[in-house]
C-alpha positions as CSV (number, residue, x, y, z in Angstrom):
1,M,-61.2,6.6,-11.5
2,K,-60.5,5.4,-8.2
3,Q,-61.3,7.7,-5.2
4,Y,-58.4,7.6,-2.8
5,D,-58.6,7.6,1.0
6,I,-57.2,10.6,2.9
7,Q,-55.6,11.4,6.2
8,P,-55.0,14.8,7.9
9,G,-51.4,15.0,6.7
10,S,-48.5,17.1,7.9
11,R,-47.4,20.8,7.5
12,Y,-43.9,19.7,6.6
13,P,-42.4,19.4,4.0
14,T,-44.3,21.7,1.7
15,G,-45.2,20.5,-1.8
16,A,-46.1,16.9,-2.6
17,T,-43.9,14.3,-0.8
18,A,-44.3,10.6,-1.6
19,D,-43.4,7.7,0.6
20,D,-44.2,4.0,0.5
21,D,-47.8,4.4,1.6
22,G,-49.0,7.6,-0.2
23,V,-48.4,11.3,-0.7
24,N,-48.4,14.2,1.7
25,F,-49.5,17.5,0.3
26,C,-48.8,20.9,1.8
27,I,-49.3,24.5,0.7
28,F,-49.0,27.7,2.6
29,T,-51.7,30.3,2.5
30,R,-52.4,32.3,5.7
31,H,-55.6,34.1,5.0
32,A,-57.5,31.4,3.0
33,T,-60.9,30.3,4.2
34,E,-61.4,27.4,1.8
35,V,-58.8,25.1,0.1
36,E,-59.4,22.3,-2.3
37,L,-56.9,19.8,-3.8
38,L,-57.8,18.6,-7.4
39,L,-56.3,15.4,-8.9
40,Y,-55.8,14.8,-12.5
41,E,-54.7,11.5,-14.2
42,R,-52.5,13.0,-16.8
43,P,-51.0,16.5,-17.7
44,D,-53.6,16.8,-20.5
45,S,-56.7,15.4,-18.7
46,A,-59.7,17.5,-19.5
47,D,-61.2,16.9,-16.0
48,F,-60.0,16.1,-12.5
49,F,-61.0,12.6,-11.1
50,Q,-61.1,13.7,-7.4
51,V,-61.5,16.8,-5.4
52,I,-60.5,17.0,-1.8
53,R,-61.8,19.7,0.3
54,L,-59.7,20.5,3.3
55,D,-61.2,21.0,6.7
56,P,-59.5,23.9,8.5
57,E,-60.0,22.1,11.8
58,I,-58.2,19.0,10.5
59,N,-56.1,20.0,7.7
60,R,-54.7,23.3,8.8
61,T,-51.6,24.0,11.1
62,F,-51.0,27.7,11.5
63,F,-50.9,29.0,7.8
64,F,-50.1,25.6,6.3
65,W,-52.8,23.5,4.7
66,H,-52.1,19.8,4.3
67,V,-53.6,16.4,3.5
68,Y,-52.2,12.8,3.0
69,I,-53.6,10.7,0.2
70,E,-53.1,7.0,0.6
71,Q,-51.6,4.9,-2.2
72,L,-51.7,7.8,-4.8
73,P,-49.3,6.9,-7.6
74,A,-46.3,8.9,-8.8
75,G,-47.1,10.8,-12.0
76,T,-50.5,12.0,-10.8
77,C,-51.1,15.6,-11.6
78,Y,-52.7,18.1,-9.2
79,T,-53.7,21.8,-8.7
80,W,-55.1,23.7,-5.7
81,R,-58.2,26.0,-5.6
82,V,-58.2,28.6,-2.8
83,D,-60.8,31.2,-1.6
84,G,-60.5,33.9,1.0
85,P,-61.4,37.6,1.8
86,G,-62.1,39.9,-1.1
87,D,-61.8,43.8,-1.5
88,T,-58.4,43.8,-3.2
89,R,-58.1,47.6,-3.0
90,R,-58.2,47.5,0.8
91,T,-56.5,44.2,1.6
92,G,-54.4,43.3,-1.4
93,F,-55.8,39.9,-1.5
94,R,-56.6,38.2,-4.9
95,F,-58.3,35.0,-3.8
96,N,-60.5,33.5,-6.5
97,R,-61.9,30.0,-6.1
98,S,-62.6,29.7,-9.9
99,I,-58.7,29.7,-10.6
100,E,-56.7,26.6,-10.3
101,L,-53.4,27.3,-8.7
102,L,-50.0,25.7,-9.3
103,D,-48.2,24.5,-6.2
104,P,-45.3,27.0,-5.7
105,C,-43.2,24.1,-4.1
106,A,-43.8,21.6,-6.9
107,R,-40.8,19.6,-7.8
108,A,-42.0,19.0,-11.4
109,V,-44.5,20.9,-13.5
110,T,-46.2,20.8,-16.8
111,D,-47.5,23.7,-19.0
112,E,-49.2,21.3,-21.4
113,L,-52.6,23.1,-21.4
114,W,-51.4,26.6,-20.4
115,D,-52.7,29.7,-22.2
116,R,-51.4,32.8,-20.7
117,E,-53.6,35.0,-22.9
118,R,-56.8,33.3,-21.7
119,A,-55.6,33.3,-18.1
120,C,-55.1,37.0,-18.2
121,H,-58.6,37.5,-19.3
122,A,-60.5,34.8,-17.5
123,D,-62.9,37.2,-15.9
124,G,-63.8,34.6,-13.3
125,H,-64.3,31.8,-15.8
126,P,-62.3,28.6,-15.3
127,V,-59.3,28.2,-17.7
128,P,-56.8,25.4,-17.9
129,S,-53.9,26.0,-15.6
130,M,-50.4,24.7,-15.2
131,R,-50.3,21.5,-13.2
132,A,-47.8,19.9,-10.8
133,F,-46.7,16.3,-10.8
134,V,-46.5,13.9,-7.9
135,V,-42.8,12.9,-7.9
136,G,-42.0,9.4,-6.7
137,D,-39.6,8.4,-3.9
138,D,-36.2,10.0,-4.3
139,D,-34.0,7.0,-5.2
140,Y,-31.7,8.8,-7.6
141,D,-28.1,7.3,-7.7
142,W,-25.7,10.2,-7.4
143,E,-22.7,7.6,-7.6
144,G,-20.9,9.5,-4.8
145,D,-21.3,13.0,-6.5
146,R,-21.1,16.1,-4.4
147,S,-20.8,19.9,-4.9
148,L,-17.3,20.7,-6.1
149,E,-16.6,23.5,-3.6
150,R,-14.0,25.2,-5.8
151,A,-12.1,28.2,-4.5
152,P,-13.4,31.3,-6.3
153,E,-10.1,32.5,-7.5
154,Q,-9.7,29.3,-9.5
155,A,-12.8,29.8,-11.5
156,V,-13.4,30.7,-15.0
157,I,-17.1,31.1,-15.5
158,Y,-19.0,30.4,-18.8
159,E,-22.5,31.9,-19.0
160,M,-24.8,29.9,-21.2
161,H,-28.4,29.1,-22.0
162,V,-29.3,25.5,-21.7
163,G,-31.6,25.5,-24.7
164,G,-29.6,27.9,-26.9
165,F,-26.4,26.0,-26.4
166,T,-27.4,23.0,-28.4
167,R,-30.7,23.8,-30.2
168,H,-29.0,24.8,-33.5
169,P,-29.0,21.9,-36.0
170,S,-25.2,22.0,-36.2
171,S,-24.9,21.0,-32.6
172,G,-25.1,17.3,-33.6
173,V,-26.6,16.2,-30.2
174,E,-29.4,13.7,-30.0
175,H,-31.7,15.9,-27.8
176,R,-31.2,19.5,-28.9
177,G,-32.0,22.2,-26.4
178,A,-32.2,19.8,-23.5
179,F,-30.3,19.2,-20.3
180,S,-29.0,16.0,-22.0
181,G,-27.7,18.1,-24.8
182,V,-25.3,19.9,-22.4
183,I,-24.1,16.5,-21.4
184,D,-23.1,15.7,-25.0
185,K,-21.0,19.0,-25.2
186,I,-19.1,18.5,-22.0
187,P,-15.9,17.5,-24.0
188,Y,-16.1,20.8,-25.6
189,L,-16.4,22.7,-22.3
190,K,-13.6,20.7,-20.8
191,E,-11.2,21.3,-23.8
192,L,-12.1,25.0,-23.6
193,G,-10.9,25.1,-20.0
194,I,-13.8,26.8,-18.2
195,T,-14.4,25.6,-14.6
196,D,-18.0,26.5,-14.1
197,V,-21.2,27.0,-16.2
198,E,-23.5,29.7,-15.1
199,L,-26.8,28.7,-16.5
200,L,-29.5,31.2,-17.5
201,P,-32.7,30.3,-15.6
202,I,-33.5,26.7,-15.6
203,M,-36.3,26.9,-12.9
204,A,-39.7,26.4,-14.6
205,F,-40.7,29.6,-16.3
206,D,-43.6,31.0,-18.6
207,E,-42.4,30.9,-22.2
208,Q,-45.6,32.8,-23.1
209,D,-44.6,35.8,-20.9
210,V,-43.8,38.4,-23.7
211,P,-45.5,41.6,-24.8
212,Q,-48.4,41.2,-27.3
213,G,-46.5,42.6,-30.2
214,V,-43.8,40.1,-29.5
215,R,-46.2,37.3,-29.2
216,Q,-47.9,38.1,-32.5
217,R,-44.6,37.5,-34.3
218,G,-44.5,34.0,-33.0
219,L,-41.8,34.8,-30.5
220,K,-41.6,33.6,-26.8
221,N,-39.8,34.1,-23.6
222,F,-36.3,32.5,-24.4
223,W,-34.1,33.6,-21.7
224,G,-36.4,32.4,-18.9
225,Y,-36.6,35.4,-16.6
226,S,-40.1,34.7,-15.8
227,T,-40.1,32.0,-13.1
228,H,-43.3,30.6,-11.6
229,S,-42.1,27.3,-10.0
230,F,-38.9,27.7,-8.2
231,F,-38.4,24.1,-7.2
232,S,-39.0,22.6,-10.6
233,P,-36.6,22.3,-13.5
234,H,-38.0,23.8,-16.7
235,P,-40.1,21.3,-18.6
236,G,-38.8,22.9,-21.9
237,F,-35.4,21.5,-21.2
238,C,-36.5,18.0,-20.6
239,V,-36.7,15.2,-23.1
240,S,-39.8,13.7,-21.4
241,P,-41.5,16.6,-19.7
242,N,-44.8,14.8,-19.3
243,N,-43.3,11.8,-17.5
244,A,-42.2,13.8,-14.5
245,G,-38.6,13.1,-15.2
246,H,-37.5,16.8,-14.6
247,R,-35.3,16.1,-11.6
248,R,-33.6,13.1,-13.0
249,E,-32.6,14.8,-16.2
250,F,-31.3,17.9,-14.5
251,R,-29.4,15.7,-11.9
252,D,-27.9,13.6,-14.9
253,M,-26.4,16.9,-16.3
254,V,-25.1,18.0,-13.0
255,K,-23.5,14.7,-12.3
256,A,-21.9,14.5,-15.7
257,L,-20.6,18.1,-15.4
258,H,-19.1,17.4,-12.0
259,K,-17.4,14.2,-13.3
260,A,-15.7,16.5,-15.8
261,G,-14.7,18.9,-13.0
262,I,-17.2,21.6,-14.0
263,G,-19.3,23.4,-11.5
264,V,-22.9,24.4,-11.9
265,V,-24.1,28.0,-11.0
266,L,-27.8,28.7,-11.4
267,D,-29.1,32.1,-12.5
268,V,-32.1,32.6,-10.2
269,V,-34.9,35.2,-10.3
270,F,-36.3,35.9,-6.9
271,N,-37.0,39.5,-7.7
272,H,-40.2,39.0,-9.7
273,T,-42.4,36.2,-11.0
274,A,-44.3,35.2,-14.1
275,E,-47.5,36.6,-12.8
276,G,-46.7,40.2,-13.8
277,G,-48.7,43.1,-12.6
278,A,-52.5,43.7,-12.1
279,D,-53.1,42.7,-15.8
280,G,-51.0,39.5,-15.4
281,P,-52.3,36.0,-14.8
282,T,-52.9,34.3,-11.4
283,I,-50.6,31.3,-11.4
284,N,-49.8,30.6,-7.7
285,F,-48.6,33.3,-5.4
286,K,-51.3,35.9,-6.3
287,G,-54.0,33.4,-5.3
288,L,-52.2,32.2,-2.2
289,G,-50.9,35.3,-0.6
290,N,-50.7,38.3,-2.9
291,A,-50.5,40.9,-0.1
292,G,-47.5,39.3,1.5
293,F,-45.6,38.0,-1.5
294,Y,-45.5,41.2,-3.5
295,H,-44.7,44.8,-2.9
296,L,-48.1,46.6,-3.2
297,D,-49.1,50.2,-3.0
298,P,-50.1,50.8,0.7
299,E,-52.9,53.0,-0.4
300,D,-54.3,50.7,-3.0
301,G,-53.7,47.0,-2.9
302,R,-54.5,46.7,-6.6
303,V,-51.3,48.5,-7.6
304,Y,-48.0,46.6,-7.7
305,R,-44.8,48.4,-7.0
306,D,-42.5,47.6,-9.8
307,Y,-38.8,47.9,-8.9
308,T,-38.0,45.2,-11.6
309,G,-39.5,46.5,-14.8
310,C,-41.4,43.2,-15.0
311,G,-44.8,44.2,-13.5
312,N,-44.3,43.0,-9.9
313,T,-41.6,42.8,-7.2
314,V,-41.2,40.1,-4.8
315,N,-41.4,41.2,-1.1
316,C,-38.2,39.2,-0.3
317,N,-37.9,40.3,3.4
318,H,-41.5,39.3,4.3
319,P,-40.8,36.5,6.9
320,L,-42.7,33.8,4.9
321,V,-41.1,34.9,1.6
322,A,-37.6,35.0,3.0
323,W,-38.3,31.4,4.4
324,F,-39.5,30.2,0.9
325,I,-36.3,31.7,-0.7
326,I,-34.0,30.0,1.7
327,E,-35.9,26.7,1.5
328,C,-35.6,26.8,-2.3
329,L,-31.9,27.6,-2.4
330,E,-31.0,24.9,0.1
331,Y,-33.1,22.4,-1.8
332,W,-31.1,23.0,-5.1
333,V,-27.8,22.6,-3.1
334,R,-28.9,19.7,-1.0
335,E,-31.0,17.7,-3.5
336,M,-29.7,18.8,-6.9
337,H,-26.0,19.4,-5.9
338,V,-25.6,22.8,-7.5
339,D,-22.4,24.8,-6.7
340,G,-23.8,28.3,-6.6
341,F,-26.2,31.0,-7.6
342,R,-26.3,34.3,-9.5
343,F,-29.1,36.4,-8.3
344,D,-30.9,38.4,-11.1
345,L,-31.6,42.1,-10.0
346,A,-30.3,41.1,-6.6
347,S,-30.8,44.6,-5.1
348,V,-34.5,43.7,-4.7
349,L,-33.5,41.2,-2.1
350,A,-32.0,44.2,-0.1
351,R,-35.3,46.1,-0.1
352,G,-37.4,46.1,3.1
353,E,-41.1,45.4,3.2
354,D,-41.6,49.2,2.7
355,G,-39.4,49.0,-0.5
356,Q,-36.5,51.0,1.0
357,P,-32.9,49.6,0.9
358,M,-31.8,47.7,4.0
359,Y,-28.1,47.0,4.6
360,H,-29.1,44.3,7.2
361,A,-31.8,42.7,4.9
362,P,-32.8,39.5,6.6
363,V,-33.0,37.3,3.6
364,V,-29.5,38.4,2.3
365,W,-27.8,37.7,5.5
366,S,-29.7,34.4,6.1
367,I,-28.4,33.3,2.7
368,E,-24.8,34.3,3.7
369,F,-25.0,32.4,7.0
370,S,-26.9,29.3,5.9
371,D,-25.1,26.2,6.9
372,T,-26.3,24.4,3.7
373,L,-25.1,27.3,1.5
374,T,-21.9,28.0,3.3
375,R,-19.6,26.7,0.5
376,T,-21.7,27.8,-2.4
377,R,-20.9,30.6,-4.8
378,L,-23.1,33.7,-4.3
379,I,-23.1,36.2,-7.1
380,A,-25.3,39.4,-7.1
381,E,-26.4,41.4,-10.0
382,A,-26.2,44.3,-7.6
383,W,-28.8,46.6,-9.1
384,D,-32.5,46.7,-9.9
385,A,-34.8,48.6,-12.3
386,G,-36.1,50.8,-9.5
387,G,-32.7,52.8,-9.4
388,L,-30.9,51.0,-6.6
389,Y,-27.3,50.4,-7.6
390,Q,-25.1,48.6,-5.1
391,V,-22.0,47.4,-7.1
392,G,-19.3,47.5,-4.4
393,G,-21.9,47.9,-1.6
394,F,-24.1,44.9,-1.8
395,P,-24.9,43.6,1.8
396,G,-22.8,40.7,2.9
397,F,-19.2,39.8,2.8
398,R,-18.8,36.7,0.8
399,W,-21.2,37.8,-2.0
400,A,-19.6,38.3,-5.3
401,E,-21.1,40.9,-7.7
402,W,-21.3,41.3,-11.5
403,N,-18.9,44.2,-11.8
404,G,-20.7,46.5,-14.3
405,L,-18.1,49.1,-13.8
406,Y,-15.6,46.7,-14.9
407,R,-17.5,46.0,-18.2
408,D,-18.1,49.6,-19.0
409,T,-14.5,50.8,-18.3
410,I,-12.9,48.0,-20.3
411,R,-15.2,48.4,-23.3
412,R,-14.5,52.2,-23.4
413,F,-10.7,51.7,-23.1
414,V,-10.5,49.1,-25.8
415,R,-12.7,51.1,-28.3
416,G,-10.2,53.9,-27.9
417,D,-11.6,56.4,-25.2
418,R,-8.8,58.5,-23.7
419,G,-7.7,59.3,-20.2
420,L,-8.9,56.0,-18.6
421,V,-5.7,54.3,-17.7
422,G,-6.2,54.9,-13.9
423,A,-9.7,53.4,-14.0
424,V,-8.5,50.5,-16.1
425,A,-5.6,49.8,-13.7
426,T,-8.1,49.8,-10.8
427,R,-10.4,47.4,-12.6
428,I,-7.8,44.9,-13.7
429,A,-6.2,44.9,-10.3
430,G,-9.4,43.7,-8.7
431,S,-11.4,46.9,-8.1
432,S,-10.0,47.5,-4.7
433,D,-12.0,50.9,-4.7
434,L,-15.2,48.9,-4.6
435,Y,-14.3,45.9,-2.4
436,Q,-11.2,46.5,-0.1
437,P,-12.7,49.3,2.2
438,N,-15.3,46.9,3.6
439,G,-13.1,43.9,4.0
440,R,-14.1,42.1,0.8
441,L,-11.7,40.4,-1.6
442,P,-10.7,40.6,-5.3
443,T,-12.8,37.4,-5.9
444,C,-15.9,39.5,-5.0
445,S,-15.6,41.1,-8.4
446,T,-17.1,38.9,-11.2
447,N,-15.5,40.5,-14.3
448,F,-17.1,40.4,-17.7
449,V,-17.1,42.4,-20.9
450,T,-20.2,40.7,-22.3
451,C,-23.1,38.7,-20.9
452,H,-26.5,37.4,-22.2
453,D,-27.9,41.0,-21.8
454,G,-26.3,43.1,-24.5
455,F,-24.0,42.7,-27.5
456,T,-22.0,39.6,-28.0
457,L,-18.2,40.0,-28.2
458,Y,-18.3,40.0,-32.0
459,D,-21.1,42.5,-32.2
460,L,-19.4,44.8,-29.7
461,T,-16.7,45.2,-32.4
462,S,-19.2,45.4,-35.3
463,Y,-22.1,47.6,-34.3
464,E,-22.5,51.0,-32.6
465,R,-26.3,50.9,-32.6
466,K,-28.5,48.1,-31.4
467,R,-30.7,46.4,-34.0
468,N,-33.7,44.9,-32.2
469,E,-36.4,45.3,-34.7
470,A,-36.8,41.6,-34.9
471,N,-38.1,41.7,-31.3
472,G,-41.3,43.4,-32.4
473,E,-40.9,46.4,-30.0
474,E,-39.8,49.0,-32.7
475,N,-36.3,48.8,-31.4
476,R,-37.2,50.5,-28.2
477,D,-36.0,47.7,-26.0
478,G,-32.4,47.0,-25.0
479,S,-29.8,49.4,-23.9
480,D,-28.4,52.3,-25.9
481,A,-25.3,52.5,-23.8
482,N,-23.2,49.8,-25.4
483,Y,-19.8,51.5,-25.4
484,S,-19.1,49.6,-28.7
485,W,-17.0,50.4,-31.8
486,N,-17.7,49.0,-35.3
487,C,-14.1,49.3,-36.4
488,G,-15.1,51.6,-39.3
489,H,-18.2,49.9,-40.7
490,E,-21.6,49.3,-39.2
491,G,-22.6,45.5,-39.5
492,E,-21.3,42.9,-41.7
493,T,-18.5,43.6,-44.2
494,A,-16.0,41.7,-46.4
495,D,-13.3,44.3,-46.0
496,P,-10.2,42.3,-44.8
497,E,-8.7,45.2,-42.9
498,I,-11.9,45.8,-40.8
499,L,-12.3,42.1,-40.2
500,F,-8.7,41.9,-39.1
501,L,-9.2,44.8,-36.7
502,R,-12.4,43.4,-35.3
503,R,-10.7,40.0,-34.7
504,K,-7.9,41.8,-32.8
505,Q,-10.3,43.9,-30.8
506,A,-12.1,40.8,-29.7
507,K,-8.8,39.2,-28.7
508,N,-7.9,42.5,-26.8
509,L,-11.2,42.3,-24.7
510,M,-10.7,38.6,-24.1
511,A,-7.2,39.0,-23.1
512,I,-7.8,41.8,-20.6
513,L,-10.6,39.8,-19.1
514,L,-8.4,36.8,-18.4
515,L,-5.4,38.9,-17.2
516,S,-7.5,40.7,-14.6
517,Q,-7.6,40.0,-10.9
518,G,-11.1,38.8,-9.8
519,V,-13.3,36.0,-11.4
520,P,-13.7,36.1,-15.2
521,M,-17.0,35.3,-16.9
522,I,-17.1,34.5,-20.6
523,L,-20.4,34.6,-22.6
524,A,-21.0,31.3,-24.4
525,G,-20.1,31.6,-28.0
526,D,-17.8,34.6,-27.7
527,E,-14.9,32.1,-28.1
528,V,-16.2,31.5,-31.7
529,L,-17.4,35.1,-32.3
530,R,-21.1,34.3,-32.1
531,T,-23.3,37.1,-33.5
532,Q,-26.8,38.2,-32.9
533,H,-26.5,40.6,-35.8
534,G,-26.7,43.6,-33.6
535,N,-29.6,42.5,-31.4
536,N,-28.6,43.4,-27.9
537,N,-31.8,42.0,-26.2
538,A,-32.4,38.6,-27.7
539,Y,-34.6,37.6,-24.8
540,C,-37.4,36.4,-27.1
541,Q,-35.2,34.9,-30.0
542,D,-35.4,31.2,-29.6
543,N,-34.0,30.8,-33.1
544,E,-30.5,31.3,-34.9
545,I,-30.2,34.8,-33.3
546,G,-30.2,33.4,-29.9
547,W,-28.6,29.9,-30.5
548,F,-25.0,28.8,-30.5
549,D,-24.0,28.0,-34.2
550,W,-21.5,25.2,-33.9
551,T,-20.2,25.7,-37.5
552,R,-18.4,28.8,-36.2
553,C,-15.9,26.4,-34.2
554,D,-14.4,25.6,-37.7
555,R,-14.8,29.1,-39.2
556,Y,-13.2,30.8,-36.3
557,Q,-10.6,28.2,-35.1
558,D,-8.0,30.9,-34.6
559,M,-10.2,32.7,-32.1
560,L,-11.2,29.5,-30.4
561,R,-7.5,28.5,-30.0
562,F,-6.7,32.0,-28.6
563,V,-9.4,31.7,-25.9
564,K,-8.4,28.2,-24.9
565,Q,-4.7,29.2,-24.7
566,M,-5.6,32.4,-22.7
567,I,-7.6,30.4,-20.2
568,A,-4.7,28.0,-19.9
569,F,-2.3,30.9,-19.5
570,R,-4.3,32.2,-16.6
571,K,-4.4,28.8,-14.9
572,R,-0.6,28.6,-15.3
573,H,-0.1,32.0,-13.4
574,P,-1.2,32.2,-9.8
575,S,-0.2,35.8,-10.0
576,L,-3.4,36.4,-12.0
577,R,-5.5,34.7,-9.4
578,R,-4.7,36.3,-6.1
579,R,-6.9,36.0,-3.1
580,R,-5.7,39.4,-1.8
581,F,-5.3,42.8,-3.2
582,L,-2.0,44.0,-4.7
583,T,0.1,45.9,-2.2
584,G,3.4,46.7,-3.9
585,T,5.4,44.2,-1.8
586,K,8.2,42.0,-3.1
587,Q,7.1,38.5,-4.1
588,N,10.0,36.1,-4.7
589,S,13.7,35.7,-4.6
590,R,14.0,37.9,-7.7
591,Q,12.7,40.8,-5.6
592,I,10.0,41.7,-8.0
593,M,7.0,43.5,-6.4
594,D,3.6,42.1,-6.8
595,V,2.8,45.0,-9.2
596,T,4.7,47.9,-10.7
597,W,2.8,50.3,-13.1
598,H,4.4,51.9,-16.2
599,G,3.7,54.3,-19.0
600,L,5.9,55.1,-21.9
601,A,8.8,55.1,-19.4
602,L,9.3,52.5,-16.6
603,D,7.6,53.4,-13.3
604,K,5.9,56.4,-14.8
605,P,2.3,55.4,-15.5
606,L,0.2,58.1,-17.3
607,W,-2.3,58.6,-14.5
608,D,-2.9,62.2,-15.1
609,D,-2.7,62.3,-18.9
610,P,-6.1,63.0,-20.3
611,K,-5.1,61.7,-23.7
612,A,-3.5,58.5,-22.5
613,Q,-4.5,55.2,-24.1
614,L,-1.5,53.1,-22.9
615,L,-0.9,51.2,-19.7
616,A,1.7,48.7,-18.7
617,C,2.5,46.8,-15.5
618,T,4.9,44.1,-14.2
619,L,3.3,41.4,-12.0
620,G,5.7,39.5,-9.7
621,A,5.4,35.9,-9.6
622,M,4.1,34.4,-6.4
623,S,6.8,31.7,-6.2
624,D,10.2,31.0,-7.9
625,A,8.5,28.3,-10.0
626,E,6.3,30.9,-11.7
627,E,7.4,33.4,-14.4
628,D,7.1,37.1,-13.7
629,L,4.7,38.9,-16.2
630,H,4.9,42.2,-18.1
631,I,1.7,43.3,-19.6
632,I,1.4,46.1,-22.1
633,L,-2.0,47.4,-23.2
634,N,-1.7,49.8,-26.2
635,M,-5.1,51.1,-27.4
636,S,-3.7,54.0,-29.3
637,E,-3.5,54.2,-33.0
638,H,0.4,54.4,-32.9
639,T,3.1,51.8,-32.7
640,V,5.1,52.2,-29.5
641,E,8.5,51.1,-28.4
642,M,8.1,50.1,-24.8
643,P,11.0,49.8,-22.3
644,L,11.3,46.4,-20.4
645,P,12.3,46.2,-16.8
646,S,15.5,44.3,-16.1
647,I,15.4,41.1,-14.0
648,E,18.8,39.6,-13.1
649,D,19.6,36.4,-15.0
650,H,16.3,36.5,-16.7
651,R,15.1,37.4,-20.2
652,W,11.7,38.3,-21.3
653,H,9.9,36.1,-23.8
654,R,6.9,37.1,-25.9
655,A,3.9,35.0,-24.9
656,V,0.8,37.0,-26.1
657,D,0.6,39.5,-29.1
658,T,-2.9,40.2,-30.2
659,H,-1.7,41.9,-33.4
660,A,0.2,38.7,-34.6
661,P,-1.6,36.1,-36.8
662,S,-2.5,32.8,-35.3
663,P,-0.7,30.8,-33.9
664,N,1.7,33.6,-33.0
665,D,-1.0,35.6,-31.2
666,I,-0.4,33.3,-28.1
667,I,2.6,31.0,-27.8
668,E,3.2,28.1,-25.4
669,S,6.2,28.4,-23.2
670,V,8.4,25.9,-25.1
671,D,8.0,27.8,-28.4
672,Q,8.6,31.4,-27.1
673,L,11.5,33.4,-28.4
674,P,13.3,35.8,-26.0
675,C,13.1,39.6,-26.8
676,D,16.2,41.2,-28.3
677,G,17.4,44.4,-26.5
678,E,15.7,46.4,-23.8
679,T,12.5,47.4,-25.5
680,C,9.4,45.8,-27.0
681,Q,7.5,47.0,-30.0
682,V,3.7,47.0,-29.6
683,Q,1.6,47.5,-32.6
684,P,-1.5,50.0,-32.5
685,R,-4.6,48.7,-30.6
686,S,-2.7,45.6,-29.4
687,I,-1.8,43.8,-26.3
688,V,1.6,42.1,-25.5
689,V,2.3,39.9,-22.6
690,L,5.8,38.8,-21.8
691,E,7.1,36.0,-19.4
692,S,10.4,36.2,-17.7
693,R,12.6,33.1,-17.9
694,S,16.3,32.4,-17.1
695,G,18.8,31.8,-19.8
């Protein structure tokens, strides 16, 4: 192979940056004493063709090491070797010049030769590593595309897994499980009515990062919460991962979604990495700056503080690490046009270098005030596995939060728990108790009843106990607190009464979600009652347990229609999408207040009744062009006759009734019939929604 000429290079930008004359390489490692760059012709090349040893007097600026290689072609693969001080116990360093390291700023990576098991037990012997690609000049044609910058109150989020969405044979797409497969399903997403997809991790992750017992079953890390390359799309979602086309394929998906008016939110994992704890492999960060990048025990640098349950915890507020995180987020917005981020175990970002919570955590506030990120959605999973729970108190003002209290309260109410009507009212009104005191808004609450982690909507109505035996961890994994109800039979059944009740319960949960103030998030597949057969932790199930079965779109057309119509109903009513909290003030010329709460009698909610299972409210329209709404939630086992408020020159029309068979479970405005008399009958465990209309 040709030996390429070199120049000193530049400390910025990091990673491998190509121009017309060659490629600049730059990596950060403050305490290294020796750094080498290894070049490979292909992802599967057995040997490197050139080794470039960097001279600290020429190729180092501060803690950046850099070199420029003339005329090096795009598609070349590379790794780094780094040496430095030892004595891990005292210093926390894990330098090892026998291990080839992956560039943490690589724009495209390959795991063609990766063997995690061998890497974990290398014992100083060289093993094949992951490799980075040199990506060519950035000449991608965005065709005028830009981030959508949608107002949060307009959003209906759809949480989905890129691979699992189209990997099932029934998907009918050309490239199943790829970014391009999502493109083929855009007409479905658009017809459904969602506004944004929230993608489970698409940054390159280690599919081999699972416990040994799980690996022995032939399973792998499916969800992707094991990131190692934060600037690279995951090669497993690419049609041609060994042609360095990662960025193009991801950008094609984003551009196509944007053309359909659908935003892209990335689930990002800055709380831990694929390197695990002391027994995990060295992939990149451990070999470059272990002592700064991770939280270590101050008395013994060999021990990782684990606030994530994943073996290590990223030291997010170390200055270099905070810089890395900001650079990464801005890259995905600036270069890849994403519209927002959901931060996994985000409370780790609020931990200082000593591991203690900080309200003024530098990285959190830097994200909040970044000019590049100023119009992006920021959503925090505001807790971590170390016991820090910050729902309602996550640092920052424009950060939204996954509202776990909303999920638990609504699940318990719908399954029939008593005495929750006050808590339910607070949750469906936007959780003012959590967000109003510190000046935040209803849109700071991302409402959900299901997500990737836990039961699907169907399983929530079919199982009371998790069934995770297929994961190979003896059913010890996954949460035991599901707040579910099986409707009288555990698991699958052919009993028509139970099946009817389950369908109604699913509609109840979906209806409440889409009638609540805040931002709703729907789990992909819930609209067609996707099941994981009771598995509430399908992180390793890259098979029919974790995939979207597209045959269910035909089998459960009634549920799919209900969800579509409920999304459209929400979009038709600005009163369900308020930017500010409800205040009890009059809204329109009909003199209807923005909210009035009721129980079995008008204006008499059952706040103090420990047995109450019923709640009603009237929502005033925000303009004369909109209908007022009257919402009745009856989770009791009894039929109730509910009084209706009187509105001059208007009559109430039944729009939603979860007890009614399709298509009468939700009726479009032109087909609605007016209610007779001054009351409305509501069946057991049912929701009724009425619209006011003149005439």
